[in-house]
C-alpha positions as CSV (number, residue, x, y, z in Angstrom):
1,M,-8.0,-10.2,7.3
2,S,-11.6,-10.5,6.0
3,T,-12.2,-9.5,2.5
4,N,-15.2,-7.5,3.5
5,Y,-13.8,-4.0,3.2
6,T,-17.1,-2.0,3.9
7,A,-16.1,-1.4,7.6
8,Y,-12.5,-0.5,6.9
9,Q,-11.3,2.9,8.0
10,T,-8.5,4.3,6.1
11,Q,-5.3,5.4,7.9
12,S,-4.2,7.8,5.2
13,A,-5.0,11.4,4.7
14,I,-7.0,12.1,1.5
15,L,-6.9,15.0,-1.0
16,F,-10.2,15.3,-2.8
17,I,-10.2,17.4,-5.9
18,F,-13.5,18.6,-7.3
19,F,-14.8,21.5,-9.5
20,N,-18.2,22.2,-10.9
21,R,-20.1,18.8,-10.9
22,T,-22.1,17.9,-7.9
23,D,-23.3,14.6,-9.3
24,T,-20.1,12.8,-9.6
25,T,-18.6,14.7,-6.6
26,L,-21.1,13.4,-4.2
27,K,-20.8,9.8,-5.5
28,V,-17.0,9.8,-4.8
29,L,-17.5,11.6,-1.5
30,E,-19.9,8.9,-0.4
31,R,-17.1,6.3,-0.8
32,I,-14.7,8.6,1.1
33,K,-17.3,8.9,3.8
34,Q,-17.5,5.1,4.2
35,A,-13.6,5.0,4.6
36,K,-13.8,7.8,7.2
37,P,-10.4,9.4,6.9
38,S,-9.3,11.3,9.9
39,R,-7.7,14.1,7.8
40,L,-9.5,15.3,4.6
41,Y,-8.1,18.0,2.3
42,L,-10.6,19.6,-0.1
43,T,-9.8,21.7,-3.1
44,C,-11.9,23.4,-5.8
45,D,-10.7,25.6,-8.6
46,G,-12.5,28.9,-9.3
47,P,-15.1,29.3,-12.0
48,R,-14.2,30.4,-15.5
49,E,-15.4,33.9,-16.5
50,N,-16.7,32.7,-19.9
51,R,-19.0,30.1,-18.5
52,A,-22.3,31.6,-17.5
53,T,-23.4,29.2,-14.8
54,E,-20.1,28.0,-13.5
55,A,-19.8,30.3,-10.5
56,E,-23.2,28.9,-9.3
57,D,-22.2,25.3,-10.1
58,C,-18.9,25.6,-8.2
59,S,-20.6,27.2,-5.3
60,K,-23.2,24.5,-5.2
61,A,-20.6,21.8,-5.3
62,K,-18.7,23.3,-2.4
63,E,-21.8,23.7,-0.3
64,S,-22.8,20.1,-1.0
65,V,-19.4,18.8,0.0
66,M,-19.2,20.8,3.2
67,G,-22.7,19.7,4.1
68,F,-21.9,16.0,3.4
69,I,-19.1,15.6,5.9
70,D,-20.6,14.3,9.1
71,W,-17.9,12.0,10.5
72,E,-15.2,13.2,12.9
73,C,-12.1,14.4,10.9
74,E,-9.9,17.4,10.3
75,V,-11.1,19.2,7.3
76,H,-8.7,21.5,5.4
77,T,-9.9,23.6,2.4
78,L,-8.2,25.3,-0.6
79,F,-11.0,26.9,-2.5
80,R,-9.9,29.3,-5.4
81,E,-11.8,32.5,-6.1
82,K,-10.4,32.7,-9.7
83,N,-9.9,29.9,-12.2
84,L,-6.3,28.7,-12.5
85,G,-6.9,25.8,-14.9
86,P,-6.0,22.1,-14.4
87,K,-2.2,22.5,-14.6
88,E,-1.9,25.2,-12.0
89,A,-4.9,24.4,-9.8
90,I,-4.3,20.6,-9.4
91,S,-0.5,20.7,-9.1
92,S,-0.5,23.5,-6.5
93,A,-3.2,21.7,-4.6
94,I,-1.0,18.6,-4.4
95,D,1.9,20.9,-3.4
96,W,-0.4,22.2,-0.6
97,F,-1.4,18.6,0.5
98,F,2.3,17.6,0.8
99,Q,3.2,20.7,2.8
100,H,1.1,19.0,5.5
101,E,1.4,15.3,4.8
102,E,4.3,12.9,4.1
103,E,2.0,10.5,2.1
104,G,-1.6,10.1,1.1
105,I,-4.4,9.3,-1.3
106,I,-5.5,11.6,-4.1
107,L,-9.0,11.4,-5.6
108,E,-10.8,13.5,-8.2
109,H,-14.5,14.1,-8.4
110,D,-15.0,11.6,-11.2
111,C,-12.8,8.8,-9.9
112,L,-15.0,6.4,-8.0
113,P,-13.1,3.9,-5.7
114,S,-14.0,0.5,-4.6
115,M,-13.9,0.1,-0.8
116,S,-10.8,-2.1,-0.9
117,F,-8.9,0.8,-2.7
118,F,-8.4,2.5,0.7
119,Y,-6.9,-0.7,2.3
120,Y,-4.7,-1.3,-0.8
121,C,-3.4,2.2,-0.6
122,D,-2.7,2.2,3.1
123,N,-0.8,-1.1,3.0
124,L,1.3,-0.2,0.0
125,L,2.1,3.3,1.2
126,D,3.5,1.6,4.3
127,K,5.3,-1.3,2.5
128,Y,7.1,0.9,-0.1
129,R,7.5,4.1,2.0
130,N,11.3,4.0,1.9
131,D,11.6,2.3,-1.5
132,T,12.5,5.0,-3.9
133,R,12.0,2.7,-6.9
134,I,8.2,3.2,-6.5
135,W,6.9,6.6,-7.6
136,L,3.2,6.1,-7.1
137,I,0.4,3.6,-6.4
138,S,-2.4,3.5,-9.0
139,G,-5.9,2.2,-8.4
140,F,-7.0,2.0,-12.0
141,N,-6.7,-1.0,-14.4
142,F,-8.7,-0.8,-17.7
143,D,-8.3,-4.4,-18.6
144,T,-8.4,-7.1,-15.9
145,K,-9.2,-10.0,-18.3
146,K,-5.6,-11.1,-17.8
147,K,-3.8,-11.1,-14.4
148,W,-0.2,-10.2,-14.5
149,G,1.8,-12.4,-12.1
150,K,0.6,-14.1,-9.0
151,G,0.3,-11.0,-6.9
152,S,-2.7,-8.7,-6.3
153,Y,-0.8,-6.0,-8.2
154,Y,2.1,-5.7,-10.7
155,F,4.7,-3.1,-11.7
156,S,4.5,-0.7,-14.6
157,N,6.6,1.9,-16.4
158,L,3.4,4.0,-16.9
159,T,1.5,6.3,-14.6
160,N,-2.2,6.9,-14.0
161,G,-3.8,9.6,-11.9
162,W,-7.4,8.2,-11.7
163,G,-7.3,7.4,-8.0
164,W,-3.8,7.1,-6.7
165,A,-1.5,7.4,-3.7
166,T,2.0,8.6,-3.3
167,W,4.6,10.1,-1.0
168,K,6.0,13.6,-0.5
169,R,9.4,12.1,-1.5
170,S,8.0,11.3,-5.0
171,W,6.2,14.6,-5.4
172,N,9.3,16.5,-4.6
173,N,10.6,15.4,-8.0
174,Y,7.6,16.9,-9.9
175,D,8.5,19.3,-12.6
176,K,5.4,21.3,-13.4
177,N,6.9,23.3,-16.3
178,L,9.1,20.5,-17.7
179,S,12.1,22.7,-17.1
180,Q,14.4,19.8,-17.5
181,Y,12.8,18.6,-20.7
182,N,14.9,18.9,-23.9
183,A,13.3,17.5,-27.1
184,D,16.7,16.7,-28.6
185,E,17.7,14.6,-25.7
186,V,14.7,12.4,-24.7
187,R,14.2,10.2,-27.8
188,G,17.1,8.0,-27.0
189,P,16.1,7.3,-23.4
190,L,12.5,6.7,-24.4
191,Q,13.6,4.1,-27.0
192,K,15.3,2.2,-24.2
193,I,11.9,1.9,-22.4
194,F,9.6,1.6,-25.4
195,E,10.7,-0.4,-28.5
196,D,7.7,0.7,-30.7
197,P,8.7,3.9,-32.6
198,L,5.0,5.1,-32.8
199,I,4.8,5.1,-29.0
200,V,8.1,7.0,-28.7
201,D,6.9,9.5,-31.3
202,R,3.7,10.0,-29.4
203,W,5.5,10.6,-26.1
204,V,7.8,13.1,-27.7
205,E,4.8,14.9,-29.3
206,I,2.9,14.9,-25.9
207,F,5.9,16.3,-24.0
208,N,6.6,18.9,-26.6
209,E,3.0,20.1,-26.5
210,T,2.9,20.1,-22.7
211,K,6.2,22.0,-22.5
212,E,4.8,24.6,-25.0
213,G,1.6,25.0,-23.0
214,K,-0.6,23.5,-25.8
215,I,-1.9,21.0,-23.3
216,D,-3.2,22.5,-20.0
217,T,-2.5,19.5,-17.8
218,W,-0.6,18.5,-14.7
219,D,-0.3,14.7,-15.2
220,Y,2.0,14.3,-18.1
221,Q,4.6,16.0,-16.0
222,V,4.2,13.2,-13.5
223,T,4.8,10.7,-16.3
224,F,7.9,12.7,-17.3
225,S,9.4,12.6,-13.8
226,H,8.5,8.9,-13.5
227,L,10.0,7.8,-16.8
228,F,13.2,9.7,-16.5
229,S,14.0,8.6,-13.0
230,H,13.5,4.9,-13.9
231,S,10.7,4.6,-11.4
232,L,7.9,2.1,-11.2
233,T,4.1,2.4,-10.6
234,I,2.1,-0.2,-8.8
235,V,-1.0,-1.2,-10.7
236,P,-3.7,-3.5,-9.3
237,N,-4.7,-6.7,-10.9
238,Y,-8.3,-5.7,-10.0
239,N,-9.8,-2.5,-11.1
240,L,-10.2,-0.5,-7.9
241,V,-11.2,2.9,-9.5
242,S,-13.7,3.7,-12.2
243,N,-13.9,7.0,-14.1
244,I,-17.5,7.9,-14.0
245,G,-17.1,11.3,-15.7
246,F,-17.1,10.2,-19.4
247,D,-20.1,12.2,-20.8
248,Q,-21.1,15.5,-22.4
249,F,-20.5,17.4,-19.2
250,A,-16.8,16.5,-19.0
251,E,-14.0,18.8,-20.0
252,N,-11.8,16.2,-21.7
253,T,-13.3,12.7,-21.2
254,T,-16.4,13.2,-23.4
255,N,-16.4,9.9,-25.2
256,A,-18.8,7.7,-23.3
257,N,-17.9,4.7,-25.5
258,S,-14.2,4.9,-24.5
259,P,-12.7,1.6,-23.2
260,F,-11.5,3.6,-20.3
261,A,-15.0,4.9,-19.3
262,N,-17.0,3.3,-16.4
263,V,-14.7,0.3,-16.1
264,P,-16.6,-2.0,-13.6
265,L,-15.2,-1.9,-10.1
266,E,-13.8,-4.9,-8.4
267,E,-12.7,-5.7,-4.8
268,L,-9.2,-6.8,-4.0
269,G,-9.6,-10.0,-2.0
270,E,-6.6,-11.0,0.1
271,L,-3.6,-8.7,-0.6
272,V,-0.8,-10.7,-2.1
273,H,2.5,-9.1,-2.9
274,P,4.4,-10.1,-6.1
275,K,7.7,-11.9,-5.7
276,Y,9.7,-9.9,-8.3
277,M,9.8,-6.1,-8.9
278,V,10.0,-5.8,-12.7
279,P,7.7,-3.9,-15.1
280,E,5.1,-5.9,-17.0
281,K,6.0,-4.5,-20.5
282,E,3.2,-6.4,-22.2
283,A,0.6,-4.9,-20.0
284,D,2.0,-1.4,-20.6
285,Y,1.9,-2.0,-24.4
286,N,-1.7,-3.2,-24.2
287,L,-2.7,0.1,-22.6
288,L,-0.6,2.4,-24.8
289,F,-1.8,0.6,-28.0
290,E,-5.4,1.5,-26.9
291,E,-4.7,5.0,-25.5
292,F,-2.5,6.1,-28.5
293,N,-4.6,4.2,-31.1
294,I,-1.5,2.4,-32.3
295,R,-3.4,-0.3,-34.0
296,G,-5.3,2.3,-36.0
297,K,-2.1,4.0,-37.0
298,L,-0.5,0.8,-38.0
299,A,-3.5,0.0,-40.2
300,E,-3.4,3.4,-41.8
301,M,0.4,3.0,-42.5
302,A,-0.2,-0.4,-44.0
303,Y,-3.0,1.0,-46.3
304,L,-0.8,3.9,-47.4
305,K,2.1,1.6,-48.1
306,K,-0.1,-0.7,-50.1
307,H,-1.8,2.3,-51.9
308,N,1.6,3.8,-52.7
309,S,2.8,0.5,-54.0
310,Y,-0.2,0.2,-56.4
311,R,0.3,3.8,-57.5
312,R,4.0,3.2,-58.3
313,R,3.2,0.0,-60.3
314,F,0.5,1.8,-62.2
315,K,2.9,4.7,-63.0
316,R,5.5,2.2,-64.3
317,W,2.9,0.4,-66.4
318,F,1.6,3.6,-67.8
319,K,5.1,4.8,-68.8
320,S,5.8,1.4,-70.4
321,L,3.0,2.1,-72.8
322,F,4.9,4.9,-74.5
323,K,8.3,3.1,-74.7
324,G,9.6,1.7,-77.9
């Protein structure tokens, strides 16, 4: 197949999740328009009562999206009147999507895909349709300086929801409220996946806070289901999705200098499948060391250890002045 993907029409249904930003929403929708899905699912959470202009912003975003769709396709909508928040709104939208579809692509308003992303998802949804070792297909790769293996993609123990595809069979294992999570039981299994104790500590902290409702999110629950079913994620060796929402208007991704912000898009080239299905541990650690700021924590620990050592020596020296 030619590596010119601009004329490629996706075979997969797409769920497009947007909210109150028209700027990023229309940029992503333009890419979806180029891929011309025959089935498009649109969902938008309702405005928050404590945000003065949000009702107008959400309404404008919905009107813009509906006015933008000019290709022949089935359009399904799930527009909320009241705000549910990310955890409930997004997870229930994906539930709704998989009530109608056996598999598909999921994009949010700030996740801009390259054109080869759609070809990549279509092919891998088909190839791994009945392979329950694979939980999801990710389009994002924050660091493509190094290619992992000889294939167009590699396998990972981690998950990423910035432009992805999956099957109903995977989503059926999703546990929105982490009802199966027990903090006293997970450390041992996590230590078998991640050798670094700081990474294990951070995962336990994240799952605890998600379980307690301190983090209003839907995606850490995906990671939980993924990790504890010994599943794998497919990650491209080329960055096929760029998060363009890192700025002052974002809810969470406000740091425009983040290494995960606006990562340049790449195109896939010829799709080459890897020979072996094993997770690339080093690639996972590279990402987690950045995301969890492990290097910073190690530097802090080294400083404290050195500082405490100096303090103890000083105290011993000081005490020795008064002996004898």
